[in-house]
C-alpha positions as CSV (number, residue, x, y, z in Angstrom):
1,H,-32.6,-9.9,-18.0
2,Q,-34.7,-6.8,-17.5
3,D,-32.9,-3.4,-17.5
4,V,-32.3,-3.4,-13.8
5,F,-29.0,-1.7,-14.3
6,F,-29.1,1.4,-16.5
7,R,-27.7,1.4,-20.0
8,N,-26.4,4.9,-19.5
9,D,-24.7,4.1,-16.2
10,E,-20.9,4.3,-17.0
11,M,-20.2,1.5,-14.5
12,L,-23.2,-0.7,-13.7
13,G,-24.2,-0.7,-17.3
14,K,-21.0,-2.6,-18.2
15,N,-21.3,-5.5,-15.9
16,L,-22.1,-9.0,-17.2
17,F,-25.6,-9.0,-15.7
18,A,-26.6,-5.8,-17.6
19,L,-25.0,-6.5,-21.0
20,K,-26.9,-8.0,-23.9
21,D,-26.4,-9.7,-27.2
22,K,-22.8,-9.5,-28.6
23,K,-21.5,-7.4,-25.7
24,W,-22.8,-10.0,-23.3
25,R,-21.4,-12.9,-25.3
26,D,-18.0,-11.2,-25.5
27,M,-17.8,-10.5,-21.8
28,R,-19.1,-14.0,-20.9
29,T,-16.3,-15.5,-23.0
30,I,-13.8,-13.3,-21.2
31,L,-15.1,-14.1,-17.7
32,S,-15.9,-17.8,-18.1
33,P,-12.2,-18.9,-17.6
34,V,-12.1,-16.9,-14.3
35,F,-14.6,-19.4,-12.8
36,T,-13.1,-22.6,-14.0
37,G,-11.7,-25.2,-11.6
38,S,-8.1,-24.2,-12.2
39,K,-8.7,-20.5,-11.4
40,L,-11.0,-21.3,-8.5
41,R,-8.0,-23.1,-6.9
42,G,-6.3,-19.7,-6.5
43,L,-9.4,-18.0,-5.2
44,C,-9.9,-20.8,-2.7
45,E,-6.5,-20.1,-1.1
46,L,-7.5,-16.4,-0.7
47,M,-10.9,-17.5,0.9
48,S,-9.1,-19.9,3.2
49,E,-6.9,-17.0,4.4
50,C,-10.1,-15.0,5.3
51,G,-11.4,-18.0,7.2
52,S,-8.2,-18.3,9.1
53,Q,-8.3,-14.7,10.2
54,T,-11.9,-15.2,11.3
55,V,-10.9,-18.2,13.4
56,T,-8.1,-16.1,15.0
57,Y,-10.6,-13.4,15.9
58,Y,-13.1,-15.7,17.6
59,V,-10.4,-17.8,19.4
60,Q,-9.1,-14.6,21.0
61,K,-12.7,-13.6,21.9
62,M,-13.4,-17.0,23.5
63,K,-10.3,-16.9,25.5
64,Q,-11.4,-13.6,27.0
65,Q,-14.8,-15.0,28.0
66,N,-15.7,-16.3,31.4
67,N,-16.6,-20.0,31.3
68,N,-20.0,-19.1,32.8
69,N,-20.6,-16.5,30.2
70,P,-20.4,-18.1,26.7
71,L,-19.7,-16.0,23.7
72,K,-22.8,-14.9,21.7
73,V,-22.4,-14.3,18.0
74,D,-24.8,-12.7,15.5
75,I,-24.1,-15.2,12.8
76,F,-25.5,-13.1,9.9
77,D,-23.3,-10.2,10.9
78,A,-20.3,-12.6,11.2
79,C,-21.1,-14.1,7.8
80,T,-21.5,-10.7,6.2
81,R,-18.1,-9.6,7.4
82,F,-16.6,-12.8,6.3
83,T,-18.0,-12.5,2.8
84,N,-17.0,-8.8,2.7
85,D,-13.4,-9.8,3.3
86,V,-13.6,-12.6,0.8
87,I,-14.8,-10.3,-1.9
88,A,-12.3,-7.6,-1.0
89,S,-9.5,-10.2,-1.4
90,T,-10.7,-12.2,-4.4
91,A,-12.3,-9.5,-6.5
92,F,-10.4,-6.3,-5.6
93,G,-7.1,-7.6,-4.4
94,I,-7.1,-5.9,-1.0
95,K,-6.9,-7.4,2.5
96,V,-9.3,-6.3,5.2
97,N,-10.4,-7.8,8.5
98,S,-14.0,-6.7,9.1
99,L,-14.3,-8.4,12.5
100,A,-11.2,-6.8,14.0
101,D,-11.8,-3.5,12.2
102,K,-15.6,-3.2,12.2
103,N,-15.8,0.2,10.6
104,N,-13.4,-0.3,7.8
105,E,-14.2,1.6,4.6
106,F,-14.7,-1.4,2.4
107,F,-17.4,-2.9,4.7
108,G,-19.1,0.5,4.9
109,V,-19.3,0.8,1.2
110,G,-20.6,-2.8,1.0
111,Q,-23.5,-1.8,3.4
112,K,-24.3,1.1,1.1
113,V,-24.4,-1.1,-2.0
114,S,-26.4,-3.9,-0.4
115,S,-28.9,-1.8,1.6
116,F,-32.0,-1.4,-0.6
117,S,-34.2,1.3,1.0
118,S,-37.7,1.9,-0.2
119,W,-36.3,5.0,-2.0
120,R,-33.8,2.9,-3.9
121,L,-36.3,0.2,-4.7
122,W,-38.6,3.0,-6.1
123,L,-35.7,4.1,-8.3
124,F,-35.2,0.5,-9.5
125,N,-38.8,0.4,-10.7
126,L,-38.8,3.7,-12.6
127,P,-39.3,3.4,-16.4
128,L,-36.0,3.1,-18.2
129,F,-36.6,6.3,-20.2
130,V,-37.1,8.3,-17.0
131,K,-33.8,7.0,-15.6
132,Q,-32.0,7.9,-18.8
133,A,-33.6,11.3,-19.2
134,F,-32.6,12.4,-15.7
135,N,-29.4,10.4,-15.5
136,I,-30.6,8.6,-12.3
137,K,-28.2,6.2,-10.7
138,I,-28.9,3.7,-8.0
139,F,-25.8,4.3,-5.9
140,P,-24.2,7.5,-4.6
141,E,-21.3,8.9,-6.6
142,D,-18.8,8.1,-3.8
143,V,-19.5,4.4,-4.3
144,Y,-18.4,4.6,-7.9
145,K,-15.4,6.7,-7.0
146,F,-14.3,4.2,-4.3
147,F,-14.3,1.1,-6.5
148,R,-12.8,2.9,-9.4
149,Q,-9.9,4.2,-7.3
150,I,-9.2,0.8,-5.9
151,V,-9.1,-0.9,-9.3
152,N,-7.1,1.8,-11.1
153,E,-4.5,2.0,-8.3
154,T,-4.2,-1.8,-8.1
155,I,-3.8,-2.2,-11.8
156,R,-1.2,0.6,-11.9
157,V,0.9,-0.8,-9.1
158,R,0.8,-4.4,-10.4
159,A,1.8,-3.4,-13.9
160,E,4.7,-1.2,-12.6
161,K,6.0,-3.8,-10.1
162,N,5.0,-6.9,-12.0
163,I,3.0,-8.2,-9.0
164,I,1.0,-11.4,-9.5
165,R,-1.8,-12.2,-7.1
166,H,-4.3,-14.9,-8.3
167,D,-7.5,-12.9,-7.9
168,M,-10.1,-11.5,-10.3
169,I,-8.3,-8.4,-11.1
170,H,-5.2,-10.4,-12.1
171,L,-7.3,-12.7,-14.3
172,L,-9.0,-9.9,-16.0
173,M,-5.6,-8.1,-16.6
174,E,-4.4,-11.3,-18.2
175,A,-7.5,-11.4,-20.4
176,R,-6.8,-7.9,-21.4
177,K,-3.3,-8.7,-22.4
178,E,-4.6,-11.5,-24.7
179,Q,-7.1,-9.1,-26.2
180,I,-4.4,-6.6,-27.0
181,K,-2.2,-9.3,-28.6
182,R,-5.1,-10.4,-30.8
183,T,-6.0,-6.9,-31.8
184,E,-2.4,-6.0,-32.6
185,A,-2.0,-9.1,-34.7
186,S,-4.9,-8.1,-36.9
187,N,-5.1,-4.3,-36.7
188,G,-1.6,-3.1,-35.7
189,K,-0.4,-1.6,-32.4
190,V,-2.9,-0.6,-29.7
191,D,-1.9,2.8,-28.5
192,N,-4.6,3.2,-25.9
193,I,-7.0,1.0,-24.0
194,S,-10.6,1.7,-24.9
195,A,-13.9,0.0,-25.7
196,S,-13.6,1.2,-29.3
197,N,-10.7,-1.2,-30.0
198,N,-12.4,-4.1,-28.2
199,V,-10.1,-4.1,-25.2
200,L,-11.2,-4.3,-21.6
201,T,-11.0,-0.9,-20.0
202,N,-10.4,-0.3,-16.3
203,D,-14.1,0.6,-15.9
204,D,-15.1,-2.8,-17.5
205,I,-12.9,-4.5,-14.9
206,T,-14.4,-2.4,-12.1
207,A,-17.9,-3.2,-13.3
208,Q,-17.4,-6.9,-13.0
209,G,-15.9,-6.5,-9.5
210,V,-18.9,-4.4,-8.4
211,I,-21.5,-6.9,-9.6
212,F,-19.5,-9.7,-7.9
213,F,-19.7,-7.6,-4.8
214,I,-23.4,-6.9,-5.1
215,A,-24.2,-10.6,-5.7
216,G,-21.9,-11.9,-3.0
217,F,-22.1,-9.4,-0.1
218,S,-25.5,-10.2,1.2
219,N,-26.7,-13.2,-0.9
220,V,-23.7,-15.4,0.0
221,A,-23.8,-14.2,3.6
222,L,-27.5,-15.2,3.8
223,A,-26.8,-18.7,2.4
224,I,-23.9,-19.3,4.8
225,S,-25.8,-18.0,7.8
226,M,-28.9,-20.1,7.0
227,A,-26.8,-23.2,6.5
228,S,-25.4,-22.5,10.0
229,Y,-28.9,-22.0,11.4
230,E,-30.1,-25.3,9.9
231,M,-27.2,-27.1,11.4
232,A,-27.9,-25.4,14.8
233,V,-31.4,-26.7,14.9
234,N,-30.5,-30.1,13.3
235,P,-27.6,-31.3,15.4
236,E,-27.5,-34.7,13.7
237,I,-26.8,-33.0,10.4
238,Q,-24.2,-30.8,12.0
239,K,-22.4,-33.9,13.5
240,K,-22.4,-35.7,10.1
241,A,-21.0,-32.6,8.4
242,Y,-18.3,-32.2,11.1
243,A,-17.4,-35.9,10.8
244,E,-17.0,-35.5,7.0
245,I,-14.9,-32.3,7.2
246,T,-12.6,-33.7,9.9
247,E,-12.1,-37.0,8.0
248,V,-11.4,-35.2,4.7
249,L,-9.0,-32.8,6.3
250,K,-7.2,-35.6,8.2
251,A,-6.7,-37.5,4.9
252,N,-5.2,-34.4,3.4
253,N,-3.0,-33.3,6.3
254,G,-5.3,-30.5,7.3
255,K,-4.9,-28.8,3.9
256,I,-8.0,-27.0,2.5
257,D,-8.0,-26.2,-1.3
258,Y,-10.3,-26.6,-4.2
259,D,-9.6,-30.3,-4.8
260,V,-10.1,-31.1,-1.1
261,I,-13.4,-29.2,-1.0
262,K,-14.7,-31.3,-3.9
263,Q,-14.3,-34.4,-1.6
264,M,-16.9,-33.0,0.9
265,K,-20.0,-34.4,-0.7
266,Y,-22.3,-34.2,2.3
267,L,-21.4,-30.6,2.9
268,E,-22.3,-29.8,-0.7
269,M,-25.6,-31.5,-0.2
270,I,-26.2,-29.2,2.8
271,I,-25.4,-26.2,0.7
272,S,-27.8,-27.3,-2.0
273,E,-30.6,-27.9,0.4
274,T,-30.0,-24.5,2.0
275,L,-30.3,-22.9,-1.4
276,R,-33.5,-24.8,-2.0
277,K,-35.2,-23.9,1.3
278,W,-33.8,-20.4,1.7
279,S,-33.2,-19.3,-1.8
280,P,-31.4,-15.9,-1.8
281,V,-33.1,-15.0,-5.1
282,V,-36.8,-15.3,-4.7
283,V,-37.8,-14.5,-8.3
284,G,-35.8,-14.6,-11.6
285,D,-36.6,-13.3,-15.0
286,R,-35.8,-13.6,-18.7
287,V,-36.7,-11.2,-21.5
288,C,-37.9,-12.8,-24.7
289,N,-35.9,-12.0,-27.8
290,K,-37.7,-14.4,-30.2
291,A,-41.4,-15.1,-30.6
292,F,-42.5,-18.5,-29.5
293,K,-45.6,-20.3,-28.2
294,I,-46.2,-22.2,-25.0
295,E,-48.8,-24.9,-25.1
296,T,-50.5,-25.4,-21.7
297,P,-53.0,-28.2,-20.7
298,N,-55.5,-25.7,-19.2
299,D,-55.0,-22.3,-20.8
300,G,-54.4,-23.2,-24.4
301,V,-51.6,-21.6,-26.3
302,I,-49.7,-18.6,-24.8
303,N,-47.9,-16.4,-27.3
304,V,-44.7,-14.9,-26.0
305,E,-43.5,-11.9,-28.0
306,P,-40.1,-10.3,-28.1
307,G,-39.6,-7.8,-25.3
308,M,-41.9,-9.6,-22.9
309,T,-40.6,-10.4,-19.5
310,I,-41.1,-13.9,-18.0
311,N,-40.9,-14.0,-14.2
312,I,-39.8,-17.3,-12.7
313,P,-40.9,-18.0,-9.1
314,I,-37.7,-19.6,-7.9
315,S,-38.6,-19.8,-4.2
316,G,-42.1,-21.0,-5.1
317,L,-40.7,-23.9,-7.2
318,H,-38.2,-24.8,-4.4
319,N,-41.0,-25.0,-1.8
320,D,-43.6,-26.7,-3.9
321,P,-44.5,-30.1,-2.4
322,K,-45.2,-31.4,-5.9
323,Y,-41.5,-31.3,-6.5
324,F,-40.0,-31.4,-3.0
325,P,-42.2,-33.4,-0.6
326,N,-42.4,-31.9,2.9
327,P,-40.6,-28.8,1.7
328,K,-40.3,-27.1,5.1
329,K,-38.1,-30.0,6.3
330,F,-34.4,-29.4,5.9
331,D,-33.2,-32.6,4.3
332,P,-29.8,-32.7,2.6
333,E,-30.5,-36.3,1.4
334,R,-32.7,-34.7,-1.3
335,F,-29.4,-34.0,-3.1
336,N,-27.6,-37.4,-2.7
337,D,-26.6,-39.0,-6.0
338,T,-29.7,-41.2,-6.2
339,N,-32.3,-38.5,-5.4
340,K,-30.6,-35.8,-7.4
341,S,-30.7,-38.0,-10.6
342,K,-34.5,-38.3,-10.2
343,M,-35.0,-34.5,-9.8
344,N,-36.6,-32.4,-12.5
345,P,-33.7,-29.9,-13.3
346,Y,-36.2,-27.1,-14.0
347,T,-37.6,-27.2,-10.5
348,Y,-34.3,-26.4,-8.7
349,I,-32.7,-23.2,-10.1
350,P,-31.0,-21.2,-7.4
351,F,-28.5,-19.9,-10.0
352,G,-30.9,-19.7,-13.0
353,L,-30.6,-21.9,-16.1
354,G,-29.5,-21.6,-19.7
355,P,-26.8,-19.5,-21.2
356,R,-27.3,-16.7,-18.6
357,I,-26.9,-19.0,-15.6
358,C,-25.0,-17.3,-12.8
359,I,-21.4,-17.5,-13.9
360,G,-20.1,-17.5,-10.3
361,K,-22.3,-20.4,-9.1
362,Y,-19.4,-22.4,-7.8
363,V,-17.9,-19.5,-5.8
364,I,-20.7,-19.9,-3.2
365,F,-19.8,-23.6,-2.7
366,V,-16.1,-22.8,-2.3
367,E,-16.8,-19.9,0.1
368,T,-19.3,-21.9,2.2
369,H,-16.8,-24.8,2.5
370,A,-14.2,-22.3,3.7
371,W,-16.6,-21.0,6.3
372,R,-17.5,-24.5,7.6
373,K,-13.8,-25.4,7.8
374,M,-13.4,-22.3,9.9
375,A,-16.3,-23.5,12.1
376,C,-14.6,-26.9,12.6
377,S,-11.5,-25.1,13.9
378,L,-13.7,-23.4,16.5
379,W,-15.6,-26.5,17.4
380,T,-12.7,-27.9,19.5
381,H,-12.8,-24.9,22.0
382,K,-14.7,-25.1,25.3
383,N,-17.0,-22.1,24.7
384,I,-20.3,-22.6,23.1
385,L,-21.3,-20.1,20.4
386,S,-24.8,-18.9,20.4
387,E,-26.5,-17.8,17.2
388,V,-28.8,-14.8,17.4
389,L,-31.1,-14.9,14.4
390,N,-34.6,-13.5,14.0
391,N,-34.7,-12.7,17.7
392,S,-34.2,-16.3,18.8
393,V,-31.2,-18.0,20.2
394,H,-29.9,-21.4,19.2
395,T,-26.9,-23.3,20.6
396,I,-24.3,-24.2,18.0
397,N,-21.9,-26.9,19.0
398,W,-18.9,-25.6,17.1
């Protein structure tokens, strides 16, 4: 990727998205097991807990409403608060309820991190040497301090009291233990944890949590809210999704976990179609590290040199009628087994492709399933929720 995060930034410069070459390969190797099916099972339980507290909040709200005055919900705000709570729980090991406590500190910091003003975008686009020369950082110092304190204190308490909670911090702490074992086996006792002895530091762990937060706070909320929007304006799709969810839950005694989620094929098709039509990432990029030539039918040979950036129009590909006929139509059937097998894999890339594909791609599917299961719980109540989105109101039969 381009140097979006600064090399001299003591925190953001250490996250997987920013790292390169050997440092990137080493961190990718450490993080990859965190997002395997076995580990996602633990994260799924934490997400489901967040969904349950969201259900409780809205059930109480609906009971307080007059039958002639249906509850109105800003779906994007609700989804943002849900994803905030999910990230707080799964990445940082703390429990918050951003619907009941709308001004909690974690949600406030999340808004700071995800709110890109024109000033911050200008900083993003400054030449790297300028950022390095003036030690310019994207986020205020209190943001760094907030996340660092959470991680440091969580690690300290868990180590002292031998607390095990199956979240990202625990998984990275376990990875660090393995690093220390390997290092001691070859080089002798590790007296201190530092980057110099190839062991994950607390700042390394914090950096991964922060990038998980940046990627998930608004992007996942956008995907979930747009899926909700599409089901609001396409009630036949919503009914089919509801039927599948209730059938799967009934077959599994109401239990929702990673294995149950994988049985919800139609809901996965809805999520895939949402990511096609409403791609949270509009443009992707790759930086060339080895010279090569592209042969084109009309423009001859294009030489790509090391250091050159290639921009990929993700949203443009997803909405090109050449690859997706009638692209403005929301049609989950594009992603059924038959149609998906015919699809050019290089035209549908919501998470990128290749070695640097988004490592947390499956998290969005698990999180969205948890949200929709929550929606099904609300569906049985008398009140009708209304979605306020882009200044228009749509009835959602939850």
